[in-house]
N, C-alpha and C positions, 0 to 999 in steps of 0.2 A: 344789805336784803329789804326791798319794798314790796310786801307783800298785799293782795288784795282779796277777799273773802266773797264767793259768789254763792249764791241761794237761789234756788228755783223752786216754788212749791206746785208742785203738778197734779194733778186728778188723784193721782195714789202713791206717788212718794215726792217726798220732798226733799231734793240734793242739795251738798253743800261742797265746796272744795276751795282750796286754798293755794293761790297761786302767787309765785314768783314773780311779779308783774314786767321784771325788768330781764330776768332770761326766759321768761315763756314757759316755766316749768310749774307743774301739777305737782304740789310737793303734800298734801294733806288732803282724803276724800270722804264723804259718808253719805250713807241713804237713811234714811225715817219713813214711816208711813205718813202721809200727809191727813193730821185733823182737820177734815173737813168745817167742823165749829166752831174750831178757836186754831186757827193756822198757826197762832204764834208756837202752840205745843209741839208741831209738827217740826218746826224751826227750830225750837229749843233740842229737841232731840237729835235733831241731826248734827247741829254743831256740837252736842256734846260729845259726838263720836269723832270728832276730829283730833287731831296733835293740839292738847290744851297749852301746853307749851310755846305755842307761834300766837296766840292771840292777841299780845301785849305789841305782838310785831306787826299786827294788821293794820295797815295806811287807810284802805278803801274796801266800802262792803255794797254789794249792787244786790236789786234781788227782780229778780222775774215770777210774775207770778200770773193765776188765771183766774184772781179774784174778779177783776174787770168785767171780762168775758161771761165767767159765768154768773155775775150780778145781772148783766143783762141780757142774759138768757133765763134767769129764772124771774126776772121782774123785780128786782130789790132795789131798793138806794131811799132817797128821803124825798120828800115831799118840795114840787116845785111847780113855782108860778114862770107863766109864758107869755109874755108881751108878741103879739105877731103885729107885724106894721106892713099894709099895702097889699095884703095877698090871702085868700080864703085858706085854711089853717086846715091840717090833715089830723081828722078825729082820732084816728088809729094812734096817734101818737101820746104816749104814756105821760099826761100831766096832770096836777091838782087842782090849777086853777090857771085859767085863761081870758084872754082880754084881746080882741083885734081890733084895731085902731086904725085909722085914716093915714099914709105915709106911704114910705116905697121909692123905687129910682126906676129907670127904665134902663135898656142894654144899654144905651150911651153915656150910663152917669146921671142924666141931669133928673131932677125933681119930679114923680110922676105925680104926686099928692103933698100938701104942707102937712107935716107931722102933725099930729093931734095929741103934742103933749102932755096935754091937761087931763086928756081921758086917761092915759098913761101914768100920771100922777095918782088919779084917784084911785087907781087899782091899787098899786102899788100901796098907797095906806089902806086901804081896805083887808090886805092880805097878807100884810107883811109878817102880822103874827101867827098866819096859820101854815107859813111854809119856811123851807128850810133853805131855799136857794131862789135866785131868778133865773131864767134864760131870756134873752131880747134875739128876735131874727127879724129881719125887715127885708124886704124884696127887693134882691139884686144888691145887696150889700156890698157884693165884693165887688159893684162896679162904683161905689160909692158907699162910702159904711159913716156917712154923717150923723144919718137918723140912729143907728144902733149907737153912734158915740152919744149923741146928746141922750137918747134915752139911758144909757147907760149914768151917765155924770146926773142925770135927775134921780135916777135909783138911789144911787149913791149918797145924796144929798138927804135921803127920806130913811135909809135903813141901813144897817150894817152886816146886812146878810150878804153871801158872795153872790156875784152877778157872771153872765156868760155871756157873749155875745158872738153870733155867729160865723163873723167874717174873721172872728182872732182863733176861729179851729181850723178853717178853711177859706182857700181863694177860688175854689173849686163853684159854678154853676150847679141848680140842682137845690131849690129852695127848702124843697119837703126833707131832703137828707141832711142838708145845712142845719135847718130847723132840729130835728133828730138828733144831732151831734153834740148842739147846745145842751138839749135838753138832758142826755143821757150824761153829758159833762155835768151841770150841775148837780144829778140825782146822784153821780160817783162820788163825789165832793167828800163824805162824809166818809164812805167806805175806805175809801186808799186811804185819807185820813185816820181811820182806824188802824188798817196794814201796817202804816210809817210809824204809828206810837207801838204798838205791838211789838214789832220787829225792833225798834229801837229801845224798848224794854229788854226783851231778849238778849242783846248784844250790849245790856246795864248790866243784866245778871251776870252774864261770862266776861264782865271785865273787858270788852271790846270796843274798846273809843277809836272810833275814826267814822267818817264825812258817809253818808247814804244815798246810793244812787237807786233810781227805778229805771228798769228796760221799758224802752216804748216797742209798739207795734212793729216798728221797720228794724228792730234789733239793736238802735243808737238807746242810749243812755241820758236819764234826766236828772237833774236834783231833786230832792225832795221837796222844795220848796216849789220848783215848778211843776211837780208831780200832785200837788195839793189843788194847783191851780187847773190844771189840764190831764186830771185823770182819766177822762176819755182815752187820753192815746196811748195808755198802758194796755188797751185791748190787743189782744193775741200777741201780748207780751211773751207767754212761754214759748210755744213754738218759735217766736222769732229767736228768741236765744239758743235754741237749738242750731238754726243754720248759723249764727255769728259762731258758738261755740265750734259747728263743724269744721266750718273755715280754719279758725284759730288751730284746732287740733292737726288737720293735715296739708294746711297751706293751700289747696285747692280753690282757684278762682270763680271754674264753670265745674258745677258738679247739680246733681240730683240728689238731695239729704231725707232718707227715712228717719223720721224717729219714731219706735216703736214703742208704747207709753203701757202703762196699767190701762186708761182708759180709751185711747183713741189712737191710732197711729198719723201720722201729722206728714206731708210729704211737701216740699218746698223746694224753691230753685236758686241756687247761686251763679249771679251772672257779675260777672266782673269784678269779686272779690264779695258782692253785696249780697243780702237776700232779695231776689225780685219781686216787688210790690204791687200790690192791687190797681191797676189805674181809676178806677171807680170808686175806694175807698173800702176800706174791710165791711164784708158782711157778717151781721154776727145775729142768730136766734130767727133770721129772716128775714132782718132790720140793713138796709143798706144805709150806711152811714159814709160820714166824709173825713176818716180816720186814715191817715196815713198807715200802711201796715202790709207785710209781707203779704205775699199772695198762698195761704196754705190750704192743702186741700187736708179735710179731714173727715176721718171715717171711723167708723167705732167698733174697730177691730184693736183689742190691747191684751193683753197678759189678763186680763181682770175681763174678761168677755164671757157670757154665760154660756155654756155648753149644755144641750138638751136632747133628750132621748125620746122622740115620740112615734107612738105604733112602727118602731122598726126604722124610723128615721133620724139622721144627724142633722141637727141644727147649731150653727155658729152665729148667736145673735149681739146685737148692739148693747145690752143690759148688762152696765157693769155690776158685778157683783165680788165679793171677798172669797177669794180663792180658798179652798179647804185648809189648805198648809200653812198659809196666812191665819187662818182663823182658830187653828191647832194652839199656834204661838201667843194669841190673845185669851184664849180659853184653853190653859192647857189640860188634857185628858178628857176635856169634854165632848169636842168634833169625834176623836178617834173611838171611843165607845160607844157613842151616835152610829158610828159608821158601821160599827162591827155585828151591833143589833141589827141594823139596815140589811145587813148581808143574808140573815135569817127570814127577813119578810119575803113571802110571795112576790110575785109580780102582780101589779093591779092591774085591771083593765082601766083602759084609755079612752074616752069616748072621742072618735076620731074629727069631729065637727070640732073639739075645742079650740079656742085661738091658744093659738103659742105660749102668748105672754100670761097666760092664767093655767097654764100646764104646772101640778106640782109632783115634785120629784123627792122620793127618798132620801136622796143626796144633797139636799139641800132644806137648810135652816135659816131662821128668823131672827134675828136681835133689835131690839128696840135701840133707836137712833136718838131722837130728841123731840121734846112737846111741841107739838105747833098749834099756835091760837088761831081762832076763826072757824074750825072746822068742825061740825057735830060727826059722831062716831055714833051705829047702832049698836046693842049691846053686846052681839057679836063680836065688834071690833074694838069694844073697850074690853073684850073677854081676852081678846087676840094679844091685845097690847099688853095688859096685864100679866099674863104666862110667860110673853117672851122678854119681858123686863128680869124676868127671874136667872133665867140662863137661856142659852140659844136651842130653839124647838124648831121640828118640822113640823107643817099644817098637820101633818098624820098624827103627831103626837099630840098636837092642841086640840084636835077632833076627837081622839080616844080620851084626853082630860075632861072635855067640857059635853060630849054626845052631841056635837054639831057636825052634820058632814061636813070635810073638808074642802067641798067646793062652795061652802056657803060664805067663808073669806074669802074677801073682795081684798086678797093682799097685793094687788098689783096698785089700787088706790092707794092701800097706807104705804105703797113705795113712793108713789107719785108725790105724795104729802110729804114725805122728807120723815114719817114718824118711825117705821122700822128698814132695817137694811136685810140684803138675803146674803147668805153663804151658800156658793156652791161650787159645782165643777167647771175649769179655767183652762187656758190655754198654761197657763202657770202650772197647774197640779200637772198638766201632760208632761212637759218638760220637766219639773221633778220628776215623776214616776220615769220616764227614759234616763234621768239621770244625767241629761242635758244642761239643763240651770236647777241649780239647786241652792235654795239661801234660807230656807227652814225644812221642819219635819216631812219628810217627803211619804209617811205612811198612809198618816190621811187622804193622801192624793192617791198615792197605788190603788186602797181598799175604794176610795170613787170610784176611778178606772173601771175595777176588777166588777164594782156591782154591776155597771152601764154595759160592759163588755158580757156581762153574764143573759142581760136583758136583751141582747142583740143574737145571742149565741155566737160572741165574736172571742178571741184571743185578747189577754189583754196588747201584747203587742201589736196587732191587726188594729185596733180602737187607736192605739198613739201615734200611729204611723198617718193612718186616714187624716184625724184631727190633726196632727201637723200639717202633712199636706193643705188641710182645707185652709188653713191660715194663710200656708204659701202662696194659695192661689188667691188668697180672699187680696192680700198685700202686692200682688203684680195685678190684679184686676183694677185696683183704687190707682195705681203707678201707669198704667195704661192711659187711663181715664183724664188722668194729669197732665201726661204727655202730650193725648188728643186735643185738651184742650190749650193746652201752650202754645199751639200749631193753629187750632182753628178758632179760638175763643167759642166754641160750641161745645155744650153740655149734653145734648140731646141725641140718646142713641135708639136707634130703629133696631127691626128684627135682623137686617140684614149684618148692621153693625155689630149686634152683638153675637151672632154667629161667626164673626170673624176674631169678636176679645174673644169667645169660649175656645175656639179652636189654638189660638195662640198662647191662652193659660194654662191650657191643660195638657198641651203639647199631644192633643190625638188627634189622627189622621180623619178627616171626614170618608164620605164615600169615592169623590174623586181630587182633591187636595188638600192641603194642610197650610198653616200660616207659622209665620216664623216672623221675629223684628230684632231690629238691633238699633239698640241704644248707642247713641255719641258722645255720651259723659258719662262720667264713671258715679257711680253710686256709692254715698256715702254712709254709713248705719250710725245712727245714734240711740243710747237705750241699752238695758242689761239684756234683753232676752234676743237682740239683732241677729247675733251669732247662729242661733237655731234656724233662720228664716231667712237670714239675705241672700247667703250664699246661692241656694238654689233660685230663689228669685234674680240674682244678678245671673245666673246660667241662662234661665229662660229668656232675658235680653241681651245676653252675648256682650257684656260689658264687664269691667271692671270694678269691684267690690272694696271698697277702703273700710275699714274697721279698726280705727284710732285706738291708741291705748287713750284709757279713760272715758271712753265713748260712753260708760253708762252711766256720769255724769256730765256729759258734755252739756246739756242747760246751763245746769250753774256754772260749768266755766266760759260759757256765750256769756252769761248774765254780768262777769266780771271783765271779760275780755273786749266789748264794745267799745264805741268811741261815741262820745257828746256829737249829734248832726241836729242842725236846726236850716228850715228851707222855708224859704220867700219865694213868691211868685208873683211876679209883676206882669202885668197885659198893658201894650200900646196898641193902639191903632190910629191909621190914617183918619183924616175926616170925612165921611161922606161923598164918595166920588172921586176924592184924590189921590188913593192908592197908587194911580199909573206914574206920579211925579217920581223923580230920585229923590227928593229930598221934604215930603209932604207934611204940610201940620198934622199932630196927633194931640192924642187925648191918652192919659196915662192913668190906669187904676192902679192903686197899691193896695195892702192891705189896711192903710192909714187914711189913704187921701186919692181925691180923682183933682188931676191938673192937667191945664190945656198949653204945648207947647207948639211954637211955631213952626220947627223944622223935628223932624224924626233923630237923626243924629242925637240934637239935644236930650229928646224924651229917653233916649238910650243912655248917655252918660250919666242925665240926673239917676234915672232909674237903676243903674250898676250900682251908682254910687250909694244912694237909699237905701236901696235893699243888701248889699255888701253889711252897712252899718245897722239896719236891723237885723239880720242873720248873725251876725258877730255878738250884739249884745245879748242876742236870745241863748246863743251858746256861753257866751260867758255867766247870763245870769244861770244857765244848768248847770256852770261848773268845771267849765272847759279853758284850758290853756294854750298859747300858741297856736294858736286857730288859722286855721287856713280856709282861704274863700275860694268856692268854682261858680264861675258863670258861665250858665248854658244857655244859650240862647237859637228859638226855635221860632222861625220867619214861616210864616202861611201865609203862600200866593198862587194866584190862579195865573193860570196863561191865557192871553186873550189874542193870540197871533199879531206876529208885526203891524199888518194892518190899522190894529187900535191901540197900538202904541206897547206889546210887549206883555211883560209879565205886571199884575197886581198885586200889590201889598194888601193883604188880609189884616192880618194881625200878626205882631210879634211877643212872642210870650218869654221872660226871662225868667229862668229857676236859677235862683241865688243859694249858692248851699256853706253853709260854714261848719266845718267837722275839724273837730279838736278830742286829744286823749282829756282825762279828766284831772286836774291840776295838780291833786296828790301825786299821782302818775307822773307828769310830767317833772315836777319837783323833784322826785325821787331820782329820775331819769339823770340829771342832771349832775 
């Protein structure tokens, strides 16, 4: 028996699963709350719930995590110095030290200006004790990396700091995107190193001795040593793992995967058995990178989304809060007691103009999260923090204790700073009240729903049904947006489009017409609560829904069942004006060099051999064995007409992929 342990640290839950890698069977699984301040605690809690007799039989461990994605969004990371050669730097890219020097190449890969290596050397000597890593980006290094290579060699001779080059991470055009990717990679090196160290510490504590793999944003795996060097590639690793897990659990090659988590709902597409990738690179926190990652549509609707009742209106917001039922398990008796008292409180008048994020509710409480340095607090804020450190309290409780008006406390600011966390009514509480999905004590959920139903003068049943339908409609809307984007590549929706959307999602007829839509692919649900929502979504789209066994830990399953995959791209371009020839002289641009060839056929042969060797070595370095190399050739031609010689070769791109299972899996399978 060869066992693998998959771990996924999501925004709300940390899932774990032990799988028989040969039989492809899940034999133990568990969930625990994610501990955002220290992920190792949540990982340890989740692993502890597994069958501990299996620990010593685990041969491989793999982790998917939201850590890199969250770190980019939150602007966290180490101090980075950036060397830019041959182009003006985008000042919005977050760096601590910067130098712009002469250098770079043109589109043909020819040197644009001689590299000013001395200026770069002076810069490195000046800042090497002020930063934690160095990023290097030279203009059009994807056409010729010689300047970046020279700068890296110089920097290595002057310092032991981690050094990252743009051409090492992407072969796509886009100087700013490639520069950003290099900077983010340097910033993430210590963060992913800490994650790896934390996971290994937890594994040691549980006496699990096995190699560690990390899931990349495209759903494939890489060894921990490679992850330390290229941590930026772990961006979107969690959502990518859900796609891989869906493929493993259903054996479907073509499907739409909907992963409903606590914090978000992620929608991705399986094509030919693999996650469809974003051709432009991952978009994270408004930043376009050159990271190969699954094209995931993420919306702020999940089990922990805040439900808000304001002036007779129901709102389902993207703000993540702790569900009442979960909070009761964390502070036994406290939440239930406070809610019972809140039932006796007369509804308070609410100003119609109040911003929804600032609306206070009697069913919401606040708890201290963590200290954050560098921000001054007002006397009111400091007093608020002091009181919620003692126990969960509502704004109204703090107001009664301090004599300060409830709306004088800027709780949204304190939330955004990470100082406090909100407890409130969520879709998870709705399902607990309905009995559809029960993992915790449903009584606090029922009381919270009852309070809000009374405020609306509704029944508990009607409010629950309405809220559940709102979640279903929101998921259906996001799915429709994703499908339209897949079809058109557009995200802009005008008034006419939204009218069609709304008529389809609500299934309500208009004055003269209705809308229906048919999805040609199956839906696969991943996540604990999907059984409550996705059947109605699938019915709207008139398609088959697959809810596989172990779907509640699908991400953890995906983390351990992925393959190692490394991709090398090489560009071959004929000499200017000679593309009409049958076998023209060409220039080859690879990730490590630029070379000239007298014949196109020779360039293709050399590029195929070199790229295959590079991809194979990268896959082996990531821990693969029995590597299979796939070569895809995409030639771009222009038709000039017979009188002008027929087709003209513009360029040829070789996409060389090395795929293999982790070495331990391969050895055990034999």
